[in-house]
C-alpha atoms as one frame of an Amber mdcrd trajectory, in Angstrom:
protein
   7.700 -29.179   9.915  10.411 -27.126  11.574   9.662 -23.470  12.291  13.317
 -22.436  12.423  14.150 -19.460  10.226  16.724 -20.014   7.534  18.461 -17.908
   4.928  18.559 -20.085   1.804  16.509 -18.681  -1.075  15.852 -19.263  -4.752
  15.320 -16.356  -7.137  11.728 -15.095  -7.150  10.248 -15.653 -10.605   7.228
 -13.442 -11.332   5.848 -12.010 -14.540   5.760  -8.218 -14.681   3.411  -5.767
 -16.362   5.927  -2.909 -16.149   7.022  -1.196 -19.313  10.267  -2.885 -20.483
  13.261  -0.523 -20.637  13.754  -1.100 -24.362  10.209   0.142 -25.076  10.682
   3.474 -23.353  11.717   6.638 -25.153  15.302   6.269 -26.234  15.605   2.954
 -24.418  16.920   4.697 -21.291  15.460   4.972 -17.840  14.270   8.359 -16.610
  16.287   9.530 -13.590  14.389   9.649 -10.331  13.414  13.047  -8.949  16.218
  14.344  -6.787  18.981  12.743  -8.822  20.425   9.288  -9.202  19.611   7.149
 -12.193  17.775   3.867 -11.579  19.650   0.650 -12.123  16.995  -1.807 -13.231
  18.034  -5.346 -13.942  17.155  -6.948 -17.269  13.607  -8.220 -17.081  12.720
  -6.131 -14.041  13.710  -8.798 -11.502  14.611  -7.831  -7.968  16.887 -10.585
  -6.665  20.401 -11.183  -7.980  20.585 -14.823  -9.112  23.787 -16.767  -8.875
  25.254 -18.047 -12.144  23.669 -21.352 -13.000  20.321 -20.568 -11.406  21.205
 -21.220  -7.771  19.939 -19.410  -4.706  19.778 -15.622  -4.698  22.839 -13.864
  -3.318  22.038 -12.382   0.110  22.485  -8.621   0.219  24.370  -6.986   3.081
  22.817  -4.732   5.667  19.686  -6.739   6.456  19.702  -5.702  10.099  18.292
  -7.753  12.963  16.221  -6.956  16.023  18.042  -6.895  19.328  18.908 -10.138
  21.115  18.841 -12.310  17.997  22.056 -14.293  17.694  23.883 -14.441  14.385
  23.609 -17.630  12.362  26.203 -20.297  13.016  27.067 -23.579  11.390  24.507
 -25.170  13.663  21.751 -23.069  12.124  19.858 -19.863  12.918  18.694 -18.824
  16.340  15.104 -19.378  17.403  15.299 -16.972  20.338  12.478 -14.539  20.922
  13.720 -11.095  19.919  12.910  -7.674  21.286  11.951  -4.778  19.048  10.090
  -1.502  19.406   6.521  -0.986  18.207   3.802   1.621  18.570   1.051  -0.108
  20.561  -2.626   0.855  20.765  -4.260  -0.651  23.868  -7.809   0.311  22.882
  -9.607   2.612  20.414  -9.163   6.245  21.357  -6.131   5.608  23.564  -2.731
   7.192  22.983  -0.152   5.250  21.019   2.713   4.017  23.204   6.196   3.198
  21.910   6.851  -0.144  23.584   9.573  -2.775  23.557   7.795  -5.991  22.566
   8.783  -9.636  22.240   8.854 -10.915  18.665   8.959 -14.623  17.823  11.119
 -15.823  14.910   9.372 -16.473  11.587   7.428 -19.709  11.451   6.656 -21.790
   8.369   5.900 -19.622   5.326   6.711 -16.445   7.268   9.317 -13.712   6.860
  11.062 -11.447   9.374  11.372  -7.937   7.951  13.250  -4.886   9.171  10.987
  -1.898   8.467  12.786   0.954   6.697   9.822   3.189   5.779   6.112   3.186
   6.571   3.352   5.531   5.465   0.757   7.087   7.773  -2.668   6.521   6.195
  -6.180   7.578   7.152  -7.101   3.888   7.439  -4.724   3.638  10.403  -6.584
   6.515  12.044  -9.909   4.740  11.388  -8.609   1.824  13.464  -7.215   4.071
  16.200 -10.574   5.820  16.495 -12.582   2.583  16.515 -14.353   3.165  13.203
 -12.706   0.026  11.829 -12.845  -2.541  14.657  -9.747  -4.667  15.252  -8.653
  -6.961  18.082  -6.700  -5.112  20.770  -3.970  -4.493  21.867  -2.766  -3.796
  18.392   0.087  -2.391  16.276  -1.212  -0.196  13.408   0.535   0.505  10.116
  -0.120  -1.199   6.795   1.947   0.629   4.135   5.615  -0.267   4.353   8.888
  -1.288   2.761  11.917  -2.894   4.334  14.607  -5.568   4.194  14.338  -9.291
   4.784  16.199 -10.387   7.922  15.296 -14.096   8.027  12.786 -16.536   6.539
  10.885 -19.441   8.010  10.652 -23.020   6.841   9.182 -23.423   3.365  10.290
 -20.018   2.075  12.657 -20.658  -0.846  12.318 -17.480  -2.894  13.535 -14.688
  -0.590  17.021 -14.058   0.807  18.139 -11.888   3.728  18.795  -8.357   2.507
  16.135  -8.444  -0.203  14.164  -5.191  -0.513  10.463  -5.846  -0.064   7.074
  -4.162   0.132   4.571  -5.498   2.663   0.985  -6.002   1.552  -2.266  -6.409
   3.457  -3.271  -8.873   0.732  -1.651 -12.210   1.613  -3.380 -15.186   0.025
  -3.843 -18.910   0.517  -4.152 -19.700  -3.195  -6.778 -22.379  -2.642 -10.016
 -20.705  -1.479 -12.837 -19.924  -3.891 -11.786 -16.279  -4.297  -8.128 -17.151
  -4.958  -9.022 -19.851  -7.474 -11.295 -17.357  -9.247  -8.406 -14.878  -9.514
  -9.756 -12.502  -6.849  -6.829 -12.946  -4.502  -7.503  -9.572  -2.861 -10.610
 -11.208  -1.345  -8.879 -14.353  -0.051 -10.944 -16.017   2.700  -7.842 -16.933
   4.703  -6.549 -13.353   4.553  -9.933 -12.192   5.811  -9.571 -14.544   8.780
  -6.148 -13.084   9.554  -7.558  -9.564   9.397 -10.430 -10.460  11.712  -8.335
 -12.278  14.291  -5.242 -10.070  14.148  -3.045 -13.152  13.743  -0.442 -14.434
  11.295  -1.980 -17.858  10.726  -5.441 -17.781  12.297  -4.246 -18.595  15.817
  -0.806 -17.101  16.559   0.008 -13.382  16.673   3.779 -13.892  16.687   4.532
 -11.192  19.254   3.689 -10.279  22.840   3.772  -7.387  25.250   6.237  -7.536
  28.155   3.415  -8.717  30.461   2.772 -11.719  28.197  -0.410 -10.517  26.525
  -0.738 -11.282  22.811  -0.200  -8.300  20.510  -2.391  -8.243  17.407  -1.522
  -7.520  13.783  -3.045  -5.188  11.195  -3.774  -7.562   8.300  -0.416  -9.275
   8.641   1.606  -6.052   8.344   1.618  -3.851  11.516   4.412  -1.695  10.164
   4.555   0.880  12.972   7.347  -1.252  14.364  11.062  -1.629  13.823  10.711
  -5.312  12.867   7.736  -7.485  11.967   6.988 -11.059  10.989   4.614 -11.312
   8.017   3.099 -14.109   5.927   5.321 -14.909   2.942   2.421 -14.332   0.544
   2.157 -10.741   1.804   5.834  -9.932   1.172   6.771  -8.731  -2.330  10.360
  -8.334  -3.515  11.129  -5.208  -5.541  14.036  -3.601  -7.339  16.386  -2.212
  -4.663  17.031   0.889  -6.791  13.759   2.388  -5.547  14.196   4.316  -2.255
  12.410   2.757   0.705  10.304   5.883   1.365   8.903   5.694  -2.163   8.575
   1.914  -2.159   6.417   2.046   0.973   3.669   3.874  -0.932   3.344   0.944
  -3.324   1.752  -1.066  -0.527  -1.353   1.120  -0.286  -1.602   4.652  -1.719
  -0.170   3.899  -5.148  -1.598   0.395  -5.485  -5.048   1.608  -4.456  -5.080
   4.743  -6.605  -3.547   3.425  -9.802  -5.260   0.059  -9.342  -8.687   1.706
  -9.061  -8.118   3.313 -12.464  -6.751   0.194 -14.161  -8.795  -2.558 -12.549
 -12.041  -1.109 -11.168 -12.817   1.654 -13.670 -10.686   0.413 -16.591 -10.273
   3.988 -17.782  -9.598   4.114 -21.521  -7.681   6.721 -23.488  -9.838   9.754
 -24.219 -12.299   9.200 -21.364 -12.995  11.774 -18.645 -12.332  11.457 -14.927
 -13.076  13.318 -11.688 -11.263  12.617  -8.422 -12.780  13.792  -5.145 -10.065
  14.045  -2.523  -6.429  14.743  -3.402  -4.608  13.018  -0.589  -2.169  10.149
  -0.939  -4.663   7.868  -2.702  -6.460  10.517  -4.757  -3.227  11.893  -6.205
  -2.385   8.403  -7.417  -5.822   8.045  -8.978  -4.906  11.194 -10.906  -1.572
   9.683 -11.917  -3.276   6.475 -13.006  -5.753   8.444 -15.125  -2.923  10.414
 -16.713  -1.049   7.232 -17.586  -4.258   5.743 -19.013  -4.591   8.709 -21.380
  -7.703  10.358 -19.920  -8.584  13.502 -21.866  -9.899  15.443 -18.850  -8.976
  14.887 -15.210 -10.899  17.052 -12.737  -9.359  17.250  -9.247 -11.664  18.188
  -6.341 -10.413  19.191  -2.899 -10.728  21.846  -0.188  -7.002  22.632  -0.102
  -5.508  24.879  -2.819  -2.028  23.422  -2.210  -3.293  19.903  -2.853  -5.031
  21.100  -6.005  -1.750  22.629  -7.178   0.023  19.309  -6.617  -2.809  17.520
  -8.420  -2.242  19.785 -11.420   1.469  19.001 -11.397   0.649  15.289 -11.437
  -1.768  15.454 -14.353  -5.081  17.100 -13.437  -6.414  19.246 -16.289  -9.034
  21.067 -14.184  -9.481  21.794 -10.477 -12.495  22.471  -8.281 -12.051  24.140
  -4.902 -14.866  22.461  -2.992 -14.605  25.085  -0.258 -15.709  27.741  -2.757
 -17.594  25.834  -5.455 -20.408  23.290  -5.615 -19.034  20.051  -7.062 -22.355
  18.917  -8.521 -22.754  22.190 -10.394 -19.214  22.909 -11.540 -18.034  19.489
 -12.774 -20.866  19.031 -15.323 -20.083  22.551 -16.551 -16.401  21.736 -17.003
 -17.157  18.412 -18.689 -20.494  18.656 -20.454 -22.935  16.088 -19.109 -20.586
  14.793 -16.432 -17.546  12.521 -16.422 -17.126   8.918 -17.482 -15.555   7.944
 -14.151 -15.815   9.703 -10.786 -13.719   8.475  -7.848 -14.335   9.084  -4.146
 -10.814   8.886  -2.728 -11.830  10.169   0.715 -14.053   7.428   2.100 -16.837
   9.811   3.086 -20.469   8.983   2.186 -21.195  12.539   0.984 -18.178  12.387
  -1.353 -19.410   9.123  -2.886 -22.868  10.652  -3.326 -21.255  13.599  -5.123
 -19.237  11.224  -7.298 -22.374   9.421  -8.438 -24.157  12.731  -9.101 -21.435
  13.999 -11.486 -21.188  10.909 -13.674 -22.389  11.064 -17.278 -24.862   8.684
 -18.868 -23.190   5.284 -18.819 -20.651   6.542 -16.295 -19.356   4.920 -13.122
 -18.777   6.202  -9.602 -16.020   4.254  -7.846 -15.712   4.009  -4.060 -11.965
   4.005  -3.405 -11.712   5.294   0.164 -12.314   3.188   3.267 -15.661   3.872
   4.947 -16.721   3.372   8.549 -18.421   0.013   9.026 -21.772   1.694   9.754
 -21.584   4.304   6.963 -24.582   4.663   4.629 -25.211   6.586   1.412 -28.297
   7.982  -0.287 -28.417   8.406  -4.056 -31.120   9.410  -6.503 -32.566   6.331
  -8.179 -33.745   7.830 -11.472 -30.236   8.438 -12.912 -29.771   4.667 -12.914
 -32.006   4.645 -15.981 -29.055   6.229 -17.747 -27.041   3.066 -17.018 -24.908
   4.786 -14.438 -23.106   2.425 -12.087 -21.778   2.482  -8.542 -18.740   0.270
  -7.973 -16.361  -0.528  -5.164 -12.747  -1.622  -5.038 -10.461  -3.053  -2.386
  -6.849  -1.889  -2.603  -7.383  -1.181  -6.291  -8.074  -4.828  -7.123  -4.335
  -5.428  -7.441  -2.379  -8.652  -7.336   0.572  -7.442  -5.226   3.032 -10.007
  -6.582   2.412  -8.775 -10.128   1.399  -5.149  -9.741   3.749  -3.925  -7.001
   6.979  -4.833  -8.865   5.444  -3.336 -12.006   4.586  -0.098 -10.207   8.128
   0.030  -8.850   9.416  -0.128 -12.408   6.967   2.588 -13.452   8.416   4.787
 -10.701  12.005   4.043 -11.687  11.349   4.872 -15.334   9.508   8.107 -14.581
   5.951   7.046 -15.392   4.960   7.521 -11.742   6.087  10.486  -9.647   6.473
   9.530  -5.988   9.094  11.814  -4.423   6.830  14.884  -4.401   4.093  12.919
  -2.624   6.209  12.304   0.469   7.008  14.174   3.664   9.567  12.131   5.611
   9.402  11.990   9.409  11.243  10.086  12.128   9.750   6.853  13.482   9.399
   8.493  16.892   7.237  11.260  15.389   4.230   8.993  14.777   1.873  10.640
  17.333   2.557  14.071  15.816   2.105  12.665  12.310  -1.283  11.233  13.300
  -2.290  14.578  14.836  -1.287  16.395  11.645  -3.261  13.915   9.536  -6.355
  14.353  11.668  -6.039  18.149  11.471  -5.567  18.158   7.698  -2.095  19.704
   7.973  -0.503  17.240   5.541  -0.088  17.908   1.839   0.226  14.312   0.711
   1.752  11.286   2.472   3.755  11.324   5.684   6.312   8.523   5.692   8.167
   7.443   8.802  11.724   6.455   8.003  13.896   4.100  10.041  17.672   3.523
   9.844
């Protein structure tokens, strides 16, 4: 099979769980915060099909990395391109903005121009060595951008399409995929462990020829990336890139944990420990689910204020109050669902301690590989449960477009979660994240 990138594409046909426009109040979309009404297409689709069902119409402005020739009648270029990426040589080292060599997309791969990428604590875990990855390495795993070119075998994406990148590509044939647990695909696990795009090839190199490794097929702290097709999700272009980026991790993880891991029902009670980018979206998910009480727990009064604006009914300042004492007083007997959105063993222990009889503590945050917890055993007699979730248990190709529609129609608030920064500001953004100087999610934006 040829590995030359091409631009032909058929419309992407995917079912959506988003609320249809005609079922919303008044049948009209809610304007996005900051102005500008969304322009959803009928049925929630993202690509614009040609009359008669032909290939999707390419959108302008796709952008290309430097030194990639334009397509000609003879076909697209297969030259190695040069683009900039933030490179980590080894855990604990400083990030270096480096011009790297990027191969064109191979079979079932997509070249994407990054337009926005979030800075997440999981990236810092890798930088610090708490989550081991092959080095040298480009971090970043929460991103949105535009398709530049597609490799052989990709028929459902066109250059210019707006996409979200996901760390959950899938093979579709392993035991987990066949069982419907695509977020635990064996092949995707191999890619994560090897830092490659297909198990053997990384797709880009440093100027000295050394292979440069990927973060779960995303590595979005770069101006351009090549990703597996199954990890690239087309969305409605009406959603701003900075907001769309959050759908790849913070929103998918938070809302997904509520819907898929906890299955919060209307009238149930919830506590969320940690009101960062993920925790705030757990709160939003609980609000959408109809939870009767949502207790937000954090050390930062400003984050607790934002949590209240997003749906929390009660707040606990953990710097001044004991979580295990106060939450059962606010919600008699404890809550039905308690979420640790930090990824700290002590927070998960607190979450389990504040659950009611029959309740569940859900581990949402990402823990160090050697982290351990200690819980009291006797409360298990009360049929309390401890559960985990990986990226909210979402199916990106179904849930990400649906979440985009939820944002466009006002069910999810994303604009207030974001502090935009320049791509070149990444080291300062990481320093601010480590120091706890960020209110919600820092998003690097690229032209």
